[in-house]
C-alpha atoms as an extended CHARMM CRD file, in Angstrom:
* protein
*
        61  EXT
         1         1  MET       CA              0.0000000000        0.0000000000        0.0000000000  PROA      1               0.0000000000
         2         2  ARG       CA              1.2800000000        3.4900000000       -0.7660000000  PROA      2               0.0000000000
         3         3  ASN       CA              1.5120000000        6.1090000000        1.9300000000  PROA      3               0.0000000000
         4         4  THR       CA              1.0870000000        9.8510000000        1.4400000000  PROA      4               0.0000000000
         5         5  THR       CA              4.6430000000       10.1740000000        0.1350000000  PROA      5               0.0000000000
         6         6  GLY       CA              3.9280000000        7.7070000000       -2.6690000000  PROA      6               0.0000000000
         7         7  ARG       CA              6.2330000000        5.0550000000       -1.2160000000  PROA      7               0.0000000000
         8         8  SER       CA              5.1650000000        1.5280000000       -0.4130000000  PROA      8               0.0000000000
         9         9  ASP       CA              3.9390000000        0.9950000000        3.1350000000  PROA      9               0.0000000000
        10        10  PRO       CA              6.1550000000       -1.6950000000        4.7040000000  PROA      10              0.0000000000
        11        11  GLN       CA              3.2580000000       -2.7600000000        6.9630000000  PROA      11              0.0000000000
        12        12  ALA       CA              0.8000000000       -3.2670000000        4.0750000000  PROA      12              0.0000000000
        13        13  VAL       CA             -0.6960000000       -6.7250000000        3.6820000000  PROA      13              0.0000000000
        14        14  ARG       CA             -1.1810000000       -8.2830000000        0.2520000000  PROA      14              0.0000000000
        15        15  ALA       CA             -4.4570000000      -10.0890000000       -0.4390000000  PROA      15              0.0000000000
        16        16  SER       CA             -5.6750000000      -12.1420000000       -3.3560000000  PROA      16              0.0000000000
        17        17  VAL       CA             -9.3230000000      -11.6010000000       -4.2730000000  PROA      17              0.0000000000
        18        18  SER       CA            -11.4940000000      -13.1390000000       -6.9920000000  PROA      18              0.0000000000
        19        19  PHE       CA            -14.2580000000      -11.1190000000       -8.6690000000  PROA      19              0.0000000000
        20        20  PRO       CA            -17.0760000000      -12.1230000000      -10.9900000000  PROA      20              0.0000000000
        21        21  PRO       CA            -16.0780000000      -11.1190000000      -14.5520000000  PROA      21              0.0000000000
        22        22  ALA       CA            -18.6740000000       -8.3270000000      -14.8570000000  PROA      22              0.0000000000
        23        23  LEU       CA            -17.6070000000       -6.7000000000      -11.5780000000  PROA      23              0.0000000000
        24        24  HSD       CA            -13.9350000000       -6.9630000000      -12.5220000000  PROA      24              0.0000000000
        25        25  ALA       CA            -14.6390000000       -5.3030000000      -15.8660000000  PROA      25              0.0000000000
        26        26  GLU       CA            -16.5180000000       -2.4830000000      -14.1270000000  PROA      26              0.0000000000
        27        27  LEU       CA            -13.6620000000       -1.9440000000      -11.6540000000  PROA      27              0.0000000000
        28        28  GLU       CA            -11.1440000000       -1.8540000000      -14.5070000000  PROA      28              0.0000000000
        29        29  GLN       CA            -13.2730000000        0.7250000000      -16.3280000000  PROA      29              0.0000000000
        30        30  ILE       CA            -13.4300000000        2.8970000000      -13.2130000000  PROA      30              0.0000000000
        31        31  ALA       CA             -9.6290000000        2.6690000000      -12.8920000000  PROA      31              0.0000000000
        32        32  ARG       CA             -9.1600000000        3.6760000000      -16.5390000000  PROA      32              0.0000000000
        33        33  ASP       CA            -11.6130000000        6.5720000000      -16.2110000000  PROA      33              0.0000000000
        34        34  LYS       CA             -9.8730000000        7.8570000000      -13.0630000000  PROA      34              0.0000000000
        35        35  LYS       CA             -6.3950000000        7.1180000000      -14.4830000000  PROA      35              0.0000000000
        36        36  VAL       CA             -5.4300000000        5.1000000000      -11.4130000000  PROA      36              0.0000000000
        37        37  SER       CA             -4.5780000000        1.4610000000      -10.7970000000  PROA      37              0.0000000000
        38        38  LEU       CA             -7.1460000000       -1.2540000000      -10.2330000000  PROA      38              0.0000000000
        39        39  ALA       CA             -5.5780000000       -1.7880000000       -6.8020000000  PROA      39              0.0000000000
        40        40  TRP       CA             -6.1970000000        1.8860000000       -5.9340000000  PROA      40              0.0000000000
        41        41  VAL       CA             -9.8880000000        1.5710000000       -6.8530000000  PROA      41              0.0000000000
        42        42  ILE       CA            -10.2800000000       -1.5560000000       -4.7200000000  PROA      42              0.0000000000
        43        43  ARG       CA             -8.4710000000       -0.0120000000       -1.7170000000  PROA      43              0.0000000000
        44        44  GLU       CA            -10.5920000000        3.1380000000       -1.9950000000  PROA      44              0.0000000000
        45        45  ALA       CA            -13.7950000000        1.0740000000       -2.1540000000  PROA      45              0.0000000000
        46        46  ALA       CA            -12.7380000000       -1.0260000000        0.8500000000  PROA      46              0.0000000000
        47        47  GLU       CA            -11.8810000000        2.0730000000        2.8970000000  PROA      47              0.0000000000
        48        48  LYS       CA            -15.2600000000        3.6570000000        2.0990000000  PROA      48              0.0000000000
        49        49  TYR       CA            -17.0750000000        0.4220000000        2.9470000000  PROA      49              0.0000000000
        50        50  VAL       CA            -15.3870000000        0.2080000000        6.3540000000  PROA      50              0.0000000000
        51        51  ALA       CA            -16.1150000000        3.8960000000        7.0550000000  PROA      51              0.0000000000
        52        52  ASP       CA            -19.7850000000        3.3900000000        6.1510000000  PROA      52              0.0000000000
        53        53  GLN       CA            -20.2260000000        0.1540000000        8.1110000000  PROA      53              0.0000000000
        54        54  TRP       CA            -18.1700000000        0.9730000000       11.1770000000  PROA      54              0.0000000000
        55        55  PRO       CA            -17.8280000000        4.7680000000       11.4380000000  PROA      55              0.0000000000
        56        56  LEU       CA            -16.4870000000        4.6120000000       15.0080000000  PROA      56              0.0000000000
        57        57  LEU       CA            -13.3970000000        2.7630000000       13.7740000000  PROA      57              0.0000000000
        58        58  THR       CA            -12.5040000000        5.5040000000       11.2980000000  PROA      58              0.0000000000
        59        59  GLN       CA            -12.9000000000        8.4240000000       13.7210000000  PROA      59              0.0000000000
        60        60  THR       CA             -9.5870000000        7.6340000000       15.4270000000  PROA      60              0.0000000000
        61        61  LYS       CA             -7.5290000000        8.1760000000       12.2630000000  PROA      61              0.0000000000
């Protein structure tokens, strides 16, 4: 994971995830439209999901 300086976060954890083909295609399109990586789109979506589901966890950051 990249930190605010653009360097890899040494504490980041790598995960392997499988997506249905239609969802994967949609995520790739979003990445192309935003001119970012597919990984960035997935991290952003995961962060927003956690903030929406468990807002108390994100208030400490």
